[in-house]
C-alpha positions as CSV (number, residue, x, y, z in Angstrom):
1,X,39.3,-58.6,-3.2
2,X,36.3,-58.7,-0.9
3,X,38.6,-58.1,2.0
4,X,40.1,-55.1,0.4
5,X,36.6,-53.7,-0.3
6,X,35.6,-54.1,3.3
7,X,38.8,-52.4,4.5
8,X,38.2,-49.6,2.1
9,X,34.7,-49.2,3.2
10,X,35.8,-49.2,6.9
11,X,38.4,-46.6,6.2
12,X,35.8,-44.4,4.4
13,X,33.5,-44.8,7.4
14,X,36.2,-43.8,9.9
15,X,37.2,-40.8,7.8
16,X,33.6,-39.8,7.3
17,X,32.7,-40.2,10.9
18,X,35.8,-38.2,12.0
19,X,34.9,-35.5,9.5
20,X,31.3,-35.4,10.7
21,X,32.5,-35.3,14.3
22,X,34.6,-32.2,14.0
23,X,32.2,-30.5,11.5
24,X,29.3,-31.0,13.9
25,X,31.3,-29.7,16.8
26,X,32.3,-26.6,14.8
27,X,28.7,-26.2,13.6
28,X,27.5,-26.2,17.2
29,X,30.1,-23.6,18.1
30,X,28.8,-21.4,15.2
31,X,25.2,-21.9,16.2
32,X,25.9,-20.8,19.8
33,X,27.8,-17.8,18.6
34,X,25.0,-16.8,16.2
35,X,22.4,-17.2,18.9
36,X,24.5,-15.1,21.2
37,X,24.9,-12.4,18.5
38,X,21.1,-12.3,18.0
39,X,20.6,-11.7,21.7
40,X,23.4,-9.1,21.9
41,X,22.1,-7.2,18.8
42,X,18.6,-7.0,20.3
43,X,20.1,-5.1,23.3
44,X,22.8,-3.4,21.3
45,X,24.1,-0.2,23.0
46,X,23.3,-1.7,26.4
47,X,25.0,-4.3,28.5
48,X,25.2,-7.7,27.0
49,X,22.4,-10.0,28.4
50,X,23.4,-12.9,30.6
51,X,21.8,-15.3,28.2
52,X,24.1,-14.1,25.5
53,X,27.1,-14.3,27.8
54,X,26.2,-17.9,28.5
55,X,26.1,-18.8,24.7
56,X,29.4,-17.1,24.1
57,X,30.8,-19.4,26.9
58,X,29.4,-22.4,25.0
59,X,30.9,-21.1,21.8
60,X,34.3,-21.1,23.5
61,X,33.8,-24.6,24.9
62,X,32.9,-26.1,21.5
63,X,35.6,-24.2,19.7
64,X,38.2,-25.6,22.2
65,X,37.0,-29.1,21.5
66,X,37.6,-28.6,17.7
67,X,41.1,-27.3,18.3
68,X,42.1,-29.9,20.9
69,X,40.4,-33.0,19.4
70,X,40.9,-32.2,15.7
71,X,44.1,-30.2,15.5
72,X,44.6,-31.0,11.8
73,X,41.1,-30.1,10.7
74,X,40.4,-27.2,8.3
75,X,38.2,-25.6,10.9
76,X,40.9,-24.8,13.5
77,X,41.5,-21.2,12.4
78,X,37.8,-20.5,12.2
79,X,37.4,-22.0,15.7
80,X,40.2,-19.8,17.0
81,X,38.4,-16.8,15.4
82,X,35.1,-17.7,17.0
83,X,36.9,-18.1,20.4
84,X,38.6,-14.7,20.0
85,X,35.3,-13.0,19.2
86,X,33.4,-14.7,22.0
87,X,36.1,-13.8,24.5
88,X,36.0,-10.2,23.4
89,X,32.4,-10.0,24.2
90,X,33.0,-11.7,27.6
91,X,35.8,-9.0,28.2
92,X,38.6,-11.6,28.2
93,X,40.7,-9.4,26.0
94,X,44.1,-11.0,26.7
95,X,42.9,-14.5,26.0
96,X,41.1,-13.2,22.9
97,X,44.4,-11.7,21.6
98,X,46.2,-15.0,22.2
99,X,43.7,-16.8,20.0
100,X,43.9,-14.2,17.3
101,X,47.8,-14.2,17.2
102,X,47.7,-17.9,16.3
103,X,45.6,-17.0,13.3
104,X,48.0,-14.3,12.2
105,X,50.7,-16.9,11.9
106,X,48.8,-19.6,10.0
107,X,45.5,-18.3,8.6
108,X,44.3,-17.3,5.1
109,X,44.4,-13.6,4.0
110,X,40.7,-13.3,4.6
111,X,40.7,-14.7,8.1
112,X,43.9,-12.8,9.0
113,X,42.1,-9.5,8.0
114,X,39.2,-10.4,10.4
115,X,41.7,-11.3,13.1
116,X,43.4,-7.9,12.7
117,X,40.0,-6.2,13.2
118,X,39.3,-8.0,16.4
119,X,42.8,-7.4,17.7
120,X,42.3,-3.7,17.2
121,X,39.0,-3.8,19.2
122,X,40.8,-5.7,22.0
123,X,43.5,-3.0,22.2
124,X,40.8,-0.3,22.4
125,X,39.1,-2.1,25.3
126,X,42.5,-2.5,27.0
127,X,43.1,1.2,26.8
128,X,45.3,1.5,23.7
129,X,42.9,3.8,21.9
130,X,45.4,5.5,19.5
131,X,46.9,2.1,18.4
132,X,43.4,0.8,17.9
133,X,42.4,3.7,15.7
134,X,45.5,3.4,13.7
135,X,45.0,-0.3,13.0
136,X,41.3,0.3,12.1
137,X,42.2,3.0,9.7
138,X,44.9,0.8,8.1
139,X,42.3,-1.9,7.6
140,X,40.0,0.7,6.0
141,X,42.6,1.8,3.5
142,X,43.8,-1.7,2.6
143,X,40.8,-3.9,2.8
144,X,38.6,-4.6,-0.3
145,X,35.9,-6.2,1.8
146,X,32.8,-4.0,2.3
147,X,31.9,-6.1,5.4
148,X,35.3,-5.3,7.1
149,X,35.1,-1.6,6.1
150,X,31.6,-1.4,7.6
151,X,32.8,-3.0,10.8
152,X,35.8,-0.6,11.0
153,X,33.5,2.4,10.6
154,X,31.2,1.1,13.2
155,X,34.0,0.6,15.7
156,X,35.5,4.0,14.9
157,X,32.0,5.5,15.6
158,X,32.0,3.8,19.0
159,X,35.5,5.1,19.8
160,X,34.6,8.6,18.7
161,X,31.4,8.6,20.7
162,X,33.3,7.5,23.8
163,X,35.5,10.5,23.5
164,X,32.5,12.8,22.9
165,X,33.2,13.2,19.2
166,X,29.5,13.0,18.3
167,X,29.7,14.6,14.9
168,X,32.5,12.3,13.8
169,X,30.7,9.3,15.3
170,X,27.5,10.2,13.3
171,X,29.6,10.4,10.1
172,X,31.2,7.0,10.7
173,X,27.8,5.4,11.5
174,X,26.3,6.7,8.2
175,X,29.2,5.2,6.3
176,X,28.9,1.9,8.1
177,X,25.2,1.7,7.4
178,X,25.7,2.2,3.6
179,X,28.4,-0.5,3.5
180,X,26.6,-3.1,5.7
181,X,24.9,-5.8,3.7
182,X,23.4,-7.7,6.7
183,X,19.9,-6.4,7.1
184,X,19.7,-6.8,10.9
185,X,23.1,-5.3,11.4
186,X,22.1,-2.3,9.3
187,X,19.0,-2.0,11.5
188,X,21.2,-2.0,14.6
189,X,23.5,0.7,13.1
190,X,20.6,2.9,12.2
191,X,19.4,2.4,15.8
192,X,22.7,3.8,17.2
193,X,22.6,6.6,14.7
194,X,19.1,7.7,15.4
195,X,19.6,7.6,19.2
196,X,22.7,9.7,18.9
197,X,21.1,12.2,16.5
198,X,18.0,12.4,18.8
199,X,20.3,13.3,21.8
200,X,22.0,15.9,19.7
201,X,18.6,17.3,18.7
202,X,19.2,16.6,15.0
203,X,15.6,15.4,14.6
204,X,15.5,15.1,10.8
205,X,18.5,12.8,10.9
206,X,17.1,10.9,13.8
207,X,13.7,10.5,12.1
208,X,15.3,9.2,8.9
209,X,17.4,6.8,11.1
210,X,14.3,5.4,12.9
211,X,12.6,4.9,9.6
212,X,15.5,2.8,8.5
213,X,15.3,0.8,11.8
214,X,11.7,0.1,10.8
215,X,12.9,-1.0,7.3
216,X,15.8,-3.2,8.3
217,X,15.6,-4.4,11.9
218,X,14.5,-7.9,12.6
219,X,13.6,-7.0,16.2
220,X,9.9,-6.4,16.8
221,X,10.8,-4.4,20.0
222,X,13.2,-2.2,18.1
223,X,10.7,-1.5,15.3
224,X,8.0,-0.6,17.8
225,X,10.3,1.6,19.7
226,X,11.3,3.3,16.5
227,X,7.7,4.1,15.7
228,X,7.2,5.6,19.2
229,X,10.4,7.7,18.8
230,X,9.2,9.1,15.5
231,X,6.0,10.1,17.3
232,X,8.0,11.9,19.9
233,X,10.0,13.7,17.3
234,X,6.8,14.8,15.5
235,X,5.6,16.2,18.8
236,X,8.8,18.0,19.6
237,X,8.7,19.5,16.1
238,X,5.1,20.7,16.7
239,X,3.9,18.5,13.9
240,X,0.8,17.6,15.8
241,X,-1.4,16.8,12.9
242,X,1.0,14.2,11.5
243,X,1.6,12.7,14.9
244,X,-2.1,12.4,15.7
245,X,-2.8,10.8,12.3
246,X,0.0,8.3,12.7
247,X,-1.1,7.3,16.3
248,X,-4.7,6.8,15.2
249,X,-3.6,4.8,12.2
250,X,-1.4,2.5,14.4
251,X,-4.2,2.1,17.0
252,X,-6.4,0.6,14.2
253,X,-3.6,-1.8,13.1
254,X,-3.5,-5.1,14.9
255,X,0.2,-5.5,14.5
256,X,0.7,-2.6,17.0
257,X,-1.7,-4.1,19.7
258,X,1.3,-4.8,22.0
259,X,2.1,-1.0,22.2
260,X,-1.5,0.3,22.0
261,X,-1.2,1.5,25.6
262,X,2.0,3.5,24.9
263,X,0.2,5.0,21.8
264,X,-2.7,6.1,24.0
265,X,-0.3,7.7,26.4
266,X,1.6,9.4,23.5
267,X,-1.8,10.8,22.3
268,X,-2.3,12.3,25.8
269,X,1.1,13.9,25.6
270,X,0.3,15.2,22.2
271,X,-2.9,16.9,23.5
272,X,-1.0,18.3,26.5
273,X,1.6,19.8,24.2
274,X,-1.1,21.6,22.3
275,X,-2.7,22.9,25.5
276,X,-5.8,20.9,24.9
277,X,-6.4,19.8,28.5
278,X,-10.2,19.4,28.3
279,X,-10.3,15.7,27.5
280,X,-6.9,14.6,29.0
281,X,-8.2,13.5,32.4
282,X,-11.0,11.4,30.9
283,X,-8.6,9.8,28.4
284,X,-6.2,8.9,31.2
285,X,-9.2,7.5,33.2
286,X,-10.0,5.3,30.1
287,X,-6.4,4.1,29.9
288,X,-6.3,3.0,33.6
289,X,-9.5,1.0,33.0
290,X,-8.4,-0.5,29.7
291,X,-4.9,-1.5,30.7
292,X,-5.3,-2.5,34.3
293,X,-2.3,-3.8,36.2
294,X,0.3,-2.8,33.6
295,X,3.1,-0.2,33.4
296,X,0.8,1.7,31.1
297,X,-2.0,2.1,33.7
298,X,0.7,2.9,36.3
299,X,2.0,5.8,34.1
300,X,-1.5,7.0,33.5
301,X,-2.2,7.1,37.3
302,X,1.0,9.1,37.7
303,X,-0.1,11.6,35.0
304,X,-3.4,12.0,36.7
305,X,-1.6,12.7,40.0
306,X,0.5,15.4,38.4
307,X,-2.7,17.0,36.9
308,X,-4.1,17.3,40.4
309,X,-0.8,18.8,41.8
310,X,-0.6,21.4,39.1
311,X,-3.7,22.3,37.1
312,X,-6.3,21.4,39.6
313,X,-4.5,21.5,43.0
314,X,-6.5,18.8,44.7
315,X,-3.9,17.1,46.9
316,X,-6.2,14.4,48.4
317,X,-7.2,13.3,44.9
318,X,-3.6,13.5,43.7
319,X,-2.4,11.3,46.6
320,X,-5.0,8.7,45.6
321,X,-3.6,8.6,42.1
322,X,0.0,8.5,43.2
323,X,-0.6,5.6,45.6
324,X,-2.2,3.7,42.7
325,X,1.0,3.7,40.7
326,X,2.8,1.0,42.7
327,X,-0.4,-1.0,43.1
328,X,-0.8,-1.1,39.3
329,X,2.8,-2.0,38.7
330,X,5.2,-2.1,41.6
331,X,8.1,-2.1,39.1
332,X,6.9,0.9,37.2
333,X,9.7,3.4,36.5
334,X,7.2,6.1,37.8
335,X,6.8,4.3,41.1
336,X,9.7,6.1,42.9
337,X,8.6,9.5,41.7
338,X,5.0,8.7,42.7
339,X,6.1,7.7,46.2
340,X,8.0,11.0,46.5
341,X,4.9,13.0,45.6
342,X,2.7,11.0,47.9
343,X,5.2,11.5,50.8
344,X,5.4,15.2,50.0
345,X,1.6,15.5,50.0
346,X,1.5,13.8,53.5
347,X,4.0,16.4,54.8
348,X,2.1,19.3,53.2
349,X,-1.3,18.2,54.7
350,X,0.3,17.6,58.2
351,X,1.8,21.1,58.1
352,X,-1.5,22.7,57.1
353,X,-3.3,20.9,60.0
354,X,-0.6,22.0,62.4
355,X,-1.0,25.6,61.3
356,X,-4.7,25.4,61.8
357,X,-4.2,23.9,65.2
358,X,-1.9,26.8,66.1
359,X,-4.5,29.2,64.9
360,X,-7.2,27.6,67.1
361,X,-4.9,27.7,70.1
362,X,-4.2,31.4,69.6
363,X,-7.9,32.1,69.5
364,X,-8.6,30.0,72.6
365,X,-5.8,31.7,74.5
366,X,-7.0,35.2,73.6
367,X,-10.5,34.3,74.7
368,X,-9.3,32.9,78.0
369,X,-7.1,35.9,78.7
370,X,-10.0,38.3,77.9
371,X,-12.4,36.4,80.1
372,X,-10.0,36.4,83.0
373,X,-10.0,40.2,83.0
374,X,-13.8,40.1,83.7
375,X,-14.0,37.1,85.9
376,X,-10.9,36.5,88.1
377,X,-12.0,33.0,88.9
378,X,-11.2,32.0,85.2
379,X,-7.5,31.4,85.5
380,X,-6.9,28.4,83.2
381,X,-6.4,28.3,79.5
382,X,-7.8,25.3,77.5
383,X,-5.2,22.5,77.7
384,X,-5.1,21.5,74.0
385,X,-1.8,20.1,72.8
386,X,0.2,22.5,70.7
387,X,2.0,21.1,67.6
388,X,5.7,20.3,68.2
389,X,6.8,22.7,65.4
390,X,6.4,26.5,65.5
391,X,4.5,28.4,62.8
392,X,7.7,29.7,61.0
393,X,9.0,26.1,60.6
394,X,5.6,25.0,59.2
395,X,5.4,27.9,56.8
396,X,8.9,27.1,55.6
397,X,8.0,23.5,54.9
398,X,5.0,24.6,52.9
399,X,7.1,27.0,51.0
400,X,9.7,24.4,50.3
401,X,7.2,21.9,49.0
402,X,5.3,24.5,47.0
403,X,8.4,25.6,45.1
404,X,10.7,22.6,44.8
405,X,8.1,19.7,44.6
406,X,4.9,21.2,43.2
407,X,6.4,24.0,41.0
408,X,4.1,26.6,42.6
409,X,6.7,29.4,43.0
410,X,4.3,32.3,43.6
411,X,2.6,30.4,46.4
412,X,6.0,29.6,47.9
413,X,7.0,33.3,47.8
414,X,4.0,34.2,49.9
415,X,4.9,31.8,52.6
416,X,8.6,32.8,52.6
417,X,7.8,36.5,52.8
418,X,5.4,35.8,55.6
419,X,8.2,34.3,57.6
420,X,10.6,37.1,56.8
421,X,8.1,39.9,57.7
422,X,6.0,38.3,60.5
423,X,8.7,36.4,62.3
424,X,11.9,38.6,62.1
425,X,13.5,36.9,65.1
426,X,12.9,33.4,63.9
427,X,15.9,31.2,62.9
428,X,14.0,30.5,59.7
429,X,14.3,34.0,58.5
430,X,17.8,33.5,57.0
431,X,16.8,30.1,55.7
432,X,13.7,31.6,54.0
433,X,15.8,34.3,52.4
434,X,18.2,31.6,51.1
435,X,15.3,29.7,49.6
436,X,13.9,32.9,48.1
437,X,17.1,33.4,46.2
438,X,16.5,30.1,44.4
439,X,12.8,30.6,43.9
440,X,13.4,33.9,42.1
441,X,16.2,32.3,40.0
442,X,13.7,29.6,39.0
443,X,11.3,32.4,37.9
444,X,14.2,34.0,36.0
445,X,13.8,37.1,38.2
446,X,17.5,37.9,38.6
447,X,16.8,41.4,40.0
448,X,14.8,40.1,42.9
449,X,17.2,37.2,43.5
450,X,20.2,39.5,43.6
451,X,18.4,41.8,46.0
452,X,17.5,39.0,48.5
453,X,21.0,37.6,48.2
454,X,22.5,41.0,49.0
455,X,20.2,41.4,52.1
456,X,21.1,37.9,53.3
457,X,24.9,38.5,53.0
458,X,24.5,41.9,54.7
459,X,22.2,40.9,57.6
460,X,23.5,37.3,58.2
461,X,27.2,37.4,57.3
462,X,28.0,34.4,59.6
463,X,25.1,32.2,58.4
464,X,25.8,28.8,56.8
465,X,23.5,30.0,54.0
466,X,25.8,32.9,53.4
467,X,28.7,30.6,53.4
468,X,27.1,28.4,50.8
469,X,26.3,31.4,48.5
470,X,29.9,32.6,48.7
471,X,31.3,29.1,48.0
472,X,32.2,28.1,51.5
473,X,30.9,25.1,53.4
474,X,28.1,23.3,52.7
475,X,24.7,22.5,53.6
476,X,22.8,19.5,52.3
477,X,21.6,20.3,48.8
478,X,18.2,18.6,48.8
479,X,16.8,21.2,46.5
480,X,19.5,20.2,44.0
481,X,18.5,16.5,44.4
482,X,14.9,17.3,43.8
483,X,15.7,19.4,40.8
484,X,17.6,16.5,39.3
485,X,14.7,14.1,39.9
486,X,12.3,16.6,38.3
487,X,14.6,17.0,35.3
488,X,14.7,13.2,34.9
489,X,10.9,13.2,35.2
490,X,10.5,15.6,32.3
491,X,13.0,13.6,30.2
492,X,11.2,10.4,30.9
493,X,8.5,11.2,28.4
494,X,11.1,11.9,25.6
495,X,14.1,9.7,26.2
496,X,14.2,7.2,29.1
497,X,18.0,6.5,28.7
498,X,18.7,10.2,29.0
499,X,16.5,10.3,32.1
500,X,18.4,7.4,33.6
501,X,21.7,9.2,33.0
502,X,20.3,12.2,34.9
503,X,19.2,10.0,37.8
504,X,22.7,8.6,38.1
505,X,24.1,12.1,38.9
506,X,21.7,12.2,41.9
507,X,23.3,9.2,43.5
508,X,26.8,10.8,43.2
509,X,25.7,13.9,45.2
510,X,24.6,12.2,48.4
511,X,24.1,8.4,48.6
512,X,22.3,8.7,52.0
513,X,19.6,11.0,50.7
514,X,16.1,9.6,50.1
515,X,16.2,11.1,46.6
516,X,19.3,9.1,45.8
517,X,17.4,6.0,46.9
518,X,14.5,6.9,44.6
519,X,16.9,7.5,41.7
520,X,18.7,4.1,42.3
521,X,15.4,2.2,42.4
522,X,14.3,3.8,39.1
523,X,17.6,3.0,37.5
524,X,17.6,-0.6,38.8
525,X,14.0,-1.1,37.6
526,X,14.9,0.3,34.1
527,X,17.8,-2.1,33.6
528,X,15.7,-4.9,35.0
529,X,13.0,-4.3,32.5
530,X,15.6,-4.0,29.7
531,X,17.1,-7.4,30.7
532,X,20.5,-5.7,31.4
533,X,20.8,-8.0,34.4
534,X,24.3,-7.1,35.7
535,X,23.4,-3.4,35.8
536,X,20.1,-4.1,37.5
537,X,22.0,-6.3,40.0
538,X,24.4,-3.5,40.7
539,X,21.8,-0.9,41.6
540,X,19.6,-3.3,43.5
541,X,22.7,-4.3,45.6
542,X,23.4,-0.6,46.2
543,X,19.9,-0.1,47.5
544,X,20.1,-3.2,49.8
545,X,23.5,-2.0,51.2
546,X,22.8,1.7,51.6
547,X,19.1,1.7,52.5
548,X,18.3,-1.8,54.0
549,X,15.2,-0.7,55.8
550,X,13.5,1.0,52.9
551,X,10.4,-0.3,51.0
552,X,12.6,-0.3,47.9
553,X,15.0,-2.6,49.6
554,X,12.3,-5.3,49.9
555,X,11.7,-5.4,46.2
556,X,15.5,-5.1,45.4
557,X,16.2,-8.1,47.6
558,X,13.6,-10.2,45.9
559,X,15.0,-9.4,42.5
560,X,18.5,-10.0,43.6
561,X,17.6,-13.5,44.6
562,X,16.2,-14.1,41.1
563,X,19.1,-12.4,39.4
564,X,21.7,-14.4,41.4
565,X,20.3,-17.6,39.9
566,X,20.8,-16.2,36.4
567,X,24.3,-15.0,37.2
568,X,25.3,-18.4,38.5
569,X,25.0,-19.9,35.1
570,X,28.0,-17.9,33.7
571,X,31.2,-16.6,35.0
572,X,30.2,-13.4,36.8
573,X,31.5,-10.1,35.5
574,X,33.0,-7.6,37.8
575,X,30.3,-5.5,39.4
576,X,31.6,-2.0,39.6
577,X,30.6,0.5,42.3
578,X,27.8,2.8,41.1
579,X,29.1,5.7,43.1
580,X,32.0,6.0,40.7
581,X,29.9,6.2,37.6
């Protein structure tokens, strides 16, 4: 009897131990997946972080162990589902489908329904969009699960957005949000909805969405960003009083200490939007003192620089401020633009000095010639060194910088007309007329633009500039590049992601251009800051390969070394060429 009891106890122990073993393994797989999901959701709408990819890999590893070591356990189908989902996020769609097919043959109705959903997503990612939509709609019609319906609506929203069906996507997102019971997932959905509505300039919907992000999101970063976006919307809607009240209230609340600098900068933009420039400079000076060596102070220095290239026109002071941007934060997204302005100021000041030198030389030469008529022994002219570039070229550079860098179009017109009228034989005459066409267009003076264009076509029919205007060959479109950068600059204050998308177009125009380099650096930095590591890697690599001798390449190389260590911990994803984006 005692022997039987011992045997029974031993058997119970073995069974219990075995049960514990496969349960613990499956539990670990679930834990890794949940941790990966949390990291992914925090960056939802962006590239999946490397840390999440690593945890998806560990999910697969533990799930495999359940299936291989405990094939008779009740957790096999759930482990297969976990593997399928993890592989989906790692872009291993064929392997994911293989896992999900097994479930379809042997799983419960509930798990089969979920497997069908993930199969549909894999088909979408593999390019079978229509089949995916059909399967998702079938699930919507047949499923009684709110969770499955919400997931289907969310995926249909993504597919619709991918095909530029923004209105349909917004509709799906609203339906998904209403059905979703998980608080954090609802916050993520409202984040997608608000961003899309903001881009579509449907600000009421966007504002409601951001308020829901604040209500439901578990991410402190997302909540803070939602508050900042609401402030931007209030500014865009000219609701200055509400915006100012909200900012000042948040500045007094300790829970917003982490974004107090961003709030101060938003207050500056608010005053600027109202045309209240009196205190802006002093506010920015306060910001650079209160938030030293941060991206906040870097942006404040950038704004100070822009004030002195527009309102006050003090280039020496502006250059001091622009040079401080990188010193405050070398990785500031404003650093590339600040360097462009600083370089432009150097070029402008050199051109001014060279023109002054030309003027001195002309005076000296006139005096020498006049004296020689009186005293024949005075035959030499002072041997000062004349600048390498002639006056028309220098005038053109000043005009170019005035118009296309500093937005001082009237000043640019004066320089261009001086070239056209005072130097009619100069090769810069046709070039100046060409530039003048674009300057008048920028001023919405279509009559003057058409007149100059007609004269250019008439007097310089064989010119490369004429060819460009008539759709022929081409000349380097640096003005277009600078226009793109300035457009991105203006968007940076409202929507950084939109600004990044604008910058990407600059790289596609001319990869060798210095403006493309600035754009790539800004994009790489943005993704680096957002922890979208593979995208940051992609742009830093492009800088290193295409502009190896640039200042930006030094920083890019440093970050690449660090990123490579992170990438080595998981299977590397395919790094696509950025020129094809």
